[in-house]
N, C-alpha and C positions, 0 to 999 in steps of 0.2 A: 455554412456548415454548423451543425448542432453537435456539440460535444457532450457525450453522455456521462457528465461528471457525477451525477447522482448515483448512477448505476455503479460507477467505479468506487465511489465512497462506500456504498452499501456493501459491495463485495469485500472490500477491505475490512469494514467494521464487523461483518459476520465472522471473518477469520479471527479478528482480535477478540471477539466475544467467546469464540470457541477456545482460544488459547487461555483466556481468563477462566473459563469453566474448568479446564484441565488443571490450572494452577490451584483452584479452590478445592477440587475433588480429585485426589490422586487415583481414584478408581476409574476415572475416565481415561481411556487410552488416547494418546496423542500420536497421530500418524505423521511422521516427519515428511515434509515436502520442501522442495526448493522453490525459488521465486517463479519458476516457469509452470509448476504443477498446480498451484492454487487457482481458485476461480479468478482472482484479480490478475494473476500472471497470465492466465489463458486469455483474458480480455486484453491485457496490455500488449502482449506479443502476437495477437491475432492479426491475420492479413487485413481484415476489415478495419481494425483500429489503426494499423500502420498506414494503410492507404488513405484513411481520413486525415491523419496527421500530415501526410505529404502534401495535402492540398493547402496547408497553412504555410504561407510564405513569410512568417514572422520569426526573426531570430530569437526574440524573447520566448516565444512558444517552444522552440526547439530546446532552449536552455531549461525551461521548466520541465519539459518532457524528460530530459536527462536527469534532472533533480528527482523527479518522481521515481524513475527507475532506481536511482541510488538509495532513496529512502526505502523503497520496497525491498531491495536486496538486504539492506541493513536490518530491516524489520525481521526478515527470515533468519538472519544470523542471530539476532537477539532472542527471537523465539526459541530457536534451537538451544541456545545457551540456557535459557530459563527452564526448558524442559529437561535438559541434562542435569541442571541443579536440582530439579524436582526429583528425578530418578535417584540422585545421590543423597537425597535428604538434606540438601543444603538450602533450607528454606529462606534464610536471610539473603543469600545470593539470588535466589529466585525472585524475591521481592525487589531487590535492586534491579534485576533484569526487567521486572515488570515496569518499574519507573522509566527505564530506558525505552521499553516498548511504547509506553504512552507518549513519550517525547517524540519518538520517530513517527508514530501514528499521527500526531498533531502536525508535524512537518509535512508528511505525505498528504494529509487532507488539505492543509493550507496551500500546498503547491497545486493540487487539483482545482481548488476554488480559484486560485490566481490564474491558472490556465483557462478556466471557463470564462472568467471576466475578460481576459485578453481576447479571446475568440469573440465574445459578445461585442466588445468595442470594435474589433475589426469588421465584424458583420454590419454593425451600425454605420461605420464610416463608408463601407462599400455600397450601402443602399441610399 
């Protein structure tokens, strides 16, 4: 199985960059979305992705998959908090939320990379 981790990271990073643009320029409208509506969420919760994941019989992969979901949900909560702070003119809070977003983003990306490595190792062992 090939895990499209680069696609997943790219989808996440595009969203992060959009949020950062909104933080820098209050004239850019932010459209609130939950973790199911964004491009990453649509990929994560798609039948195709879930079907691919079910073919992996590794407990560690399942744990990483659950961690990815938690990071993704936390990322959306932090994004919404940052955008609310922006709307209220609480720019110090928005900057604090931005640091949190960066930390969550790093955790999410690292979990995706770890899952990819785990899948590669399993594929190599199977061949």
